[in-house]
C-alpha positions in Angstrom: 11.4 2.2 18.4 12.0 1.6 14.5 10.0 2.2 11.9 9.3 5.8 12.8 7.5 8.0 10.5 4.1 10.2 10.2 0.9 8.8 9.0 -2.4 9.5 7.2 -5.7 6.9 7.2 -8.0 6.4 4.9 -8.2 5.0 1.2 -11.8 6.8 1.2 -9.9 10.1 0.1 -8.5 8.2 -2.8 -11.2 5.6 -3.7 -14.0 7.8 -3.8 -12.0 10.8 -5.6 -11.5 8.1 -8.3 -15.5 6.9 -8.1 -18.2 8.2 -10.0 -17.5 11.9 -10.9 -13.9 11.7 -9.6 -14.1 8.3 -12.1 -5.7 2.4 23.1 -3.7 1.1 22.0 -4.3 -2.3 23.4 -1.3 -4.3 24.6 -1.2 -7.5 22.5 -0.7 -9.8 25.5 -3.9 -8.7 26.6 -5.9 -10.3 23.6 -8.6 -12.5 24.7 -7.5 -16.0 25.0 -3.9 -14.8 23.7 -1.8 -15.3 26.9 -0.3 -18.8 26.5 0.2 -18.4 22.6 1.9 -14.8 23.0 4.5 -16.5 25.8 5.1 -19.6 23.2 5.6 -17.1 20.6 8.0 -15.2 22.8 10.2 -18.5 23.2 10.0 -19.5 19.7 10.9 -16.4 18.3 12.5 -13.8 20.6 11.9 -10.7 19.6 10.7 -11.3 15.9 7.3 -10.5 14.8 5.1 -10.9 11.7 2.2 -9.0 10.5 -0.3 -10.0 8.0 -2.1 -6.6 6.9 -5.5 -7.7 5.4 -7.4 -5.1 3.5 -11.0 -5.3 3.8 -13.3 -4.6 0.5 -14.9 -1.3 -0.4 -18.5 -0.6 0.9 -21.1 0.2 -1.5 -21.1 3.6 -0.3 -17.7 4.3 -1.5 -18.3 2.8 -4.8 -20.9 5.4 -5.4 -18.6 8.3 -4.1 -20.0 8.4 -0.8 -18.0 9.2 2.3 -19.5 6.1 4.9 -21.6 7.0 7.5 -20.4 7.4 11.0 -19.4 4.2 12.6 -20.8 2.2 9.6 -19.0 -1.3 9.2 -18.1 -2.9 6.1 -20.3 -5.8 4.8 -18.8 -9.6 4.6 -16.2 -9.8 2.1 -15.7 -13.2 0.6 -12.2 -13.1 -0.1 -11.1 -11.8 3.4 -13.4 -14.7 5.2 -12.0 -17.3 2.2 -8.5 -16.6 3.3 -9.3 -16.7 7.3 -10.7 -19.8 6.6 -7.8 -21.4 4.2 -5.6 -20.3 6.6 -4.0 -23.4 8.8 -2.9 -21.5 12.0 -4.6 -19.7 14.4 -2.6 -16.4 14.7 -4.2 -13.7 16.8 -6.5 -10.9 15.0 -6.8 -7.7 15.3 -9.7 -5.8 13.7 -10.8 -2.1 13.1 -14.1 -1.8 14.6 -15.3 -0.6 10.8 -14.6 -4.1 9.1 -17.2 -7.0 9.8 -15.6 -10.7 10.4 -18.5 -12.5 12.2 -18.9 -14.6 8.9 -15.5 -15.9 8.6 -15.5 -19.5 10.4 -12.0 -19.1 11.3 -12.6 -16.3 13.9 -14.6 -18.8 16.2 -11.3 -20.5 16.8 -8.9 -17.6 17.4 -8.6 -14.8 19.5 -9.5 -11.9 18.1 -10.0 -8.0 19.1 -11.3 -5.0 18.2 -8.7 -2.2 17.9 -10.5 1.5 17.8 -7.0 2.8 17.1 -7.2 1.2 13.6 -11.0 2.8 12.6 -10.7 5.0 9.4 -10.1 8.9 9.4 -13.3 10.3 10.9 -14.9 12.6 8.7 -17.0 14.5 11.0 -19.9 16.5 9.4 -18.9 15.0 5.8 -20.1 11.4 6.7 -22.5 10.5 4.6 -21.8 13.1 2.0 -21.6 12.4 -1.6 -18.4 13.7 -3.2 -20.5 15.9 -5.5 -22.1 17.7 -2.8 -18.8 19.2 -1.7 -16.7 21.9 -3.4 -14.0 21.1 -5.8 -11.5 22.9 -3.7 -12.7 20.8 -0.5 -12.3 17.7 -2.1 -8.7 18.8 -3.3 -7.8 19.8 0.2 -9.3 16.6 1.7 -7.2 14.5 -0.5 -3.9 16.5 -0.7 -3.4 18.5 2.4 -3.0 16.3 5.4 -3.4 18.8 8.1 -6.6 20.0 6.6 -9.9 18.2 8.8 -13.7 18.2 7.5 -15.9 20.2 9.8 -16.0 18.4 13.1 -13.8 15.6 11.9 -10.1 14.4 11.7 -7.0 15.6 9.8 -5.2 13.4 7.7 -2.0 14.0 9.9 -3.8 13.2 12.9 -5.1 9.9 12.0 -1.7 8.9 10.5 -0.3 9.5 14.1 -3.1 7.5 15.8 -2.4 4.7 13.7 1.3 4.6 13.8 1.2 5.3 17.6 -0.6 1.7 17.8 2.2 0.0 15.5 5.0 1.6 17.0 3.9 0.0 20.4 3.2 -3.5 19.7 5.2 -5.3 22.4 8.7 -7.2 21.2 7.9 -11.0 20.9 4.8 -10.9 19.6 5.0 -13.4 16.8 2.3 -13.7 14.2 -0.5 -11.2 14.3 -3.6 -10.6 11.6 -4.7 -7.0 11.1 -8.0 -6.6 9.4 -8.5 -3.2 8.3 -10.0 -0.8 5.9 -7.4 -0.4 2.9 -6.0 3.0 3.9 -5.4 1.7 7.5 -3.3 -1.1 6.5 -1.5 1.5 3.7 -0.5 3.8 6.7 0.5 0.8 8.6 3.2 0.0 6.0 4.2 3.9 5.5 5.3 3.7 9.1 6.8 0.5 8.6 8.6 1.9 6.0 10.0 5.0 7.9 7.9 7.3 6.0 5.6 10.0 6.5 2.4 11.7 5.4 4.5 12.5 1.7 4.1 8.9 0.8 0.6 9.2 0.7 0.2 9.7 -3.0 3.0 7.4 -3.9 1.5 3.9 -2.3 -1.9 2.4 -3.1 -3.1 -0.7 -1.1 -6.0 -2.2 -3.1 -9.1 -3.5 -1.3 -9.2 -7.4 -0.4 -5.4 -7.5 -1.0 -3.2 -8.9 1.7 0.1 -7.2 2.8 3.3 -8.6 4.8 5.8 -7.2 7.1 8.3 -8.3 10.0 9.8 -6.5 12.8 13.3 -8.0 14.1 15.9 -5.0 14.5 13.5 -3.0 12.6 10.1 -3.4 10.2 10.9 -4.9 6.7 8.1 -4.8 4.1 7.6 -8.1 2.2 4.8 -7.8 0.2 1.9 -5.2 -0.8 -1.3 -5.4 -2.1 -1.3 -9.4 -2.9 -4.7 -10.0 -4.1 -6.7 -12.5 -1.9 -8.3 -14.6 -4.4 
């Protein structure tokens, strides 16, 4: 499969570290209502695929340097909803389970599915904790060491592989797909598409409320990263 790499997951590590004190797999053909559109896409484009990666906005917790609570969902993002409502097509949407889409009018007019594999990194006992309450050494390892996992949580490398595995198994002929997830999930999809690994994490940033684009024919090609939605 083209675009192999190794992957990490959540922008909380970088976004949170810069805030305050630190200034499975679901086959796309199974999307509800998507059978006919996918067959049509296969006829029109053969094995080609295009993926819009829409990074959600930051939650208030992240802005305050708090790791989001377990199973929390980001609130309404006006820029994401506006972009969805402004697009004139009806491409299917795949969303991470930790982003909210109900306020986007266009979501009710498109095939949409929630994909567990596109959730943020699991932080175990650290969910809901403020970075100020953690030791500086733990925060450093959380950000820099892909094999470090918080107590009861997920290592960066494990999350990276989970997200990359989903991308690797998208079937040929999928057509155009919109993926809406938290910023680090989009970042890791891009890193996987570029064929890189966890060493790329510190060299690539995907801001919140932005659009990235990639396409696949014989291999993945990234054409845009972090374009503001507004």
